[in-house]
C-alpha positions in Angstrom: -31.8 -64.4 20.7 -29.3 -63.3 18.1 -29.1 -59.8 17.4 -26.7 -59.9 14.3 -23.6 -61.2 13.0 -20.9 -58.5 14.1 -17.5 -59.9 13.2 -16.0 -63.2 11.1 -12.3 -63.9 11.3 -10.7 -65.8 8.9 -6.9 -67.3 9.9 -4.9 -67.0 6.6 -1.4 -68.4 5.6 -0.9 -65.3 3.2 -2.1 -62.5 4.7 -0.8 -60.1 1.4 -2.6 -62.4 -1.1 -5.9 -62.9 1.1 -6.2 -59.3 1.8 -5.9 -58.6 -2.1 -8.3 -60.6 -2.7 -10.8 -59.8 -0.2 -10.0 -56.0 -1.3 -11.2 -56.8 -4.6 -14.3 -59.2 -3.6 -15.5 -56.8 -1.3 -14.5 -53.2 -3.5 -13.1 -51.3 -0.4 -9.8 -51.1 1.2 -9.2 -52.6 4.7 -9.7 -49.8 7.3 -6.8 -51.4 9.2 -4.1 -53.0 8.2 -1.4 -54.0 10.0 1.1 -57.1 9.7 -1.0 -58.9 12.9 -4.5 -58.2 11.5 -6.4 -56.9 8.3 -10.1 -55.6 9.1 -12.7 -54.9 6.3 -15.9 -52.9 7.3 -18.7 -54.2 5.1 -22.1 -53.5 5.4 -22.0 -52.7 9.1 -20.2 -56.0 9.8 -16.2 -56.7 10.1 -14.3 -59.1 8.3 -11.0 -59.7 9.9 -7.5 -61.7 8.3 -5.5 -63.1 11.4 -2.4 -64.4 9.8 -1.4 -66.3 13.1 -1.6 -70.1 12.2 -0.3 -71.6 15.4 -2.6 -74.0 16.7 -4.8 -74.0 13.7 -6.3 -77.3 12.7 -8.0 -78.0 9.3 -11.5 -77.1 9.1 -11.2 -74.6 11.9 -9.8 -71.7 10.1 -12.7 -69.0 11.1 -14.3 -67.4 14.2 -17.7 -65.9 14.4 -19.2 -63.5 16.7 -22.6 -62.5 17.2 -24.5 -60.0 19.2 -26.7 -60.7 21.5 -29.0 -58.5 23.8 -28.2 -60.7 27.1 -25.2 -62.2 27.1 -25.6 -64.4 30.5 -29.0 -65.5 28.9 -27.2 -66.1 25.8 -24.5 -68.3 27.3 
């Protein structure tokens, strides 16, 4: 049913520090770089950094989005 991982978004308390760390780790600069979101394209997938920590609870700091052929069937 799942085709591939499309996007993973991490909530980050310090966007600048996280951006620097992931830039070093991935060996590439973000393709999208704004104060509200930073996005990297890595191997056909997106790694996103979201600085909005409102309503974020410990252990709930990432969201993954998967590609599926039929969303109705997947749901």
